[in-house]
Every structure is written in C-alpha cells, then in structure tokens.
N, C-alpha and C positions, 0 to 999 in steps of 0.2 A: 649346923652343919651346912644348910642352904646359903647362909651369907658367906661362907669360905668359898663355895663353888662360884657364886655369882661374882666375887670380886677377883677371881683369877683372870678373867679376860682383861680387865683393866690393868692388872700388873703386867701382863704381856704387852698390851698396847703402850703402856708407859715405858717399857723396857725397849720396845722397838722404836719409839720415838726418840729416846736417848741415844740408841746406837745410830740411827740416821743422823741426828743433829751432830754427833761427834764426827761421822764421816763427811758431812758437809763442812764442818768447821776445819777439818784437816785439808780438805780439797781447797777451801779458800786460802789457807795458809800456803799452800803449793803454788796457787795462781797469783797471790798478792804477798810477796814476801815483805817483811818489816822494812821500813825506812833505813837507807844505808846498807841494804843488801841487793845483790844482783845474781840472776841465774845466767849460766853461760855453758856453751859447749865447745869442745875442741878435741885436739889430738896431742897426747903427751909425747913430748920430745925428750926430756930427761927428768930422772927422778933423783933427788938428793936425800940427805938425812931429814932435813926439816923444810924442804922446797920442792916444788915441782915447776918445770917449764911446760907451758902448754901453748900450742899454736891454736888460738881461739878465734871464733866467729865474732862479728860485731856485737857488742853488749849494749843494747839500746839504753841510752841515757847516761852512759859511762865512757865508752871508748870505741874506736874502730877495731876491727880485727887484726891481730898480729901476734907474734911470738912473745911471750913475757913469762918471767919467773914469779911465782907466788909462793910465799910462806904458808905452811898448813898449821891448822890449829892443833892438831895432834898427828904424831908420827903414824898412828895406826890408820890414818886416812890413806896412807901410802902402801899398805899391805897389799901385795898382789898387782900393784899398778906398774906397768911396764911401758917403755917408749913404744909408740905406735898404737897404744890403747885409745879408742875413742872414749871420751868421758863427757859427763854432765857434772857441773859443780856449782857451788854457792858461794858467792864472795861477800865478805863483810868487811866494811870500811872500818879501820881503826886509826889512831891518831898518826901512826907511822907507816902503815902499808894497808893493802888490800890482802886479806886472809881468807884462805880456802877453809871453809868450815864444814863443808859436805862435798864429797867426791864419789862418784860412782861410774862404774864402766857402762858403755852403752853397747848395744849389739852392732 
C-alpha cells in the first residue's frame, strides 16, 4: 500500500510535464509555421463559394500588402465570415496558388 501512495506524486509530476510540453510544442507551431506557410492579417472584402478576397497587410517574406483573392482549403472556413470582418489567416503554398488553410475573425 505504501508503494502506491509514494508513486502518485511521480505520476502527477509526469502528467504535468507532459501537458507543459504539449503546450510549449503548440506555441512553437504557432510562432514558427512550417516551411511554405505564412501568417497574415487583413480585412475581408468579398466572400465567394470557394474563395475570399482580403485586403491584407504586408506578409513578411512573401508580398507587400494589397487586396487579393485566395482559394480556401475548405468551404467551412468561410462560415460566418462577412465583408468588413477583420481576420487572421494562414496561407499555404501549393503548386498553383496560395491556399487559406486557417481563417479566424479578430476583434
């Protein structure tokens, strides 16, 4: 019985280290996206069936700020998105286009 009680603190410590490590890994993925991806912010100007037009700020390492239409990876990314919405989005380079793979409204 004593050995079960004494091992519990190590289980808790191990669990806490795992959760902390997962959180740090997630933060690193947000701060340093994979090669061929870029984070950007802008304002939605138009929403289509499979595309969105965004007036975006400069995207470091990719392009100066301007209005541009982007195809989206999934139509569900456009659910609830309206012209005038401020958004944060993640672009992925594909052989034929820059594709929006994540899109979220900003306050």
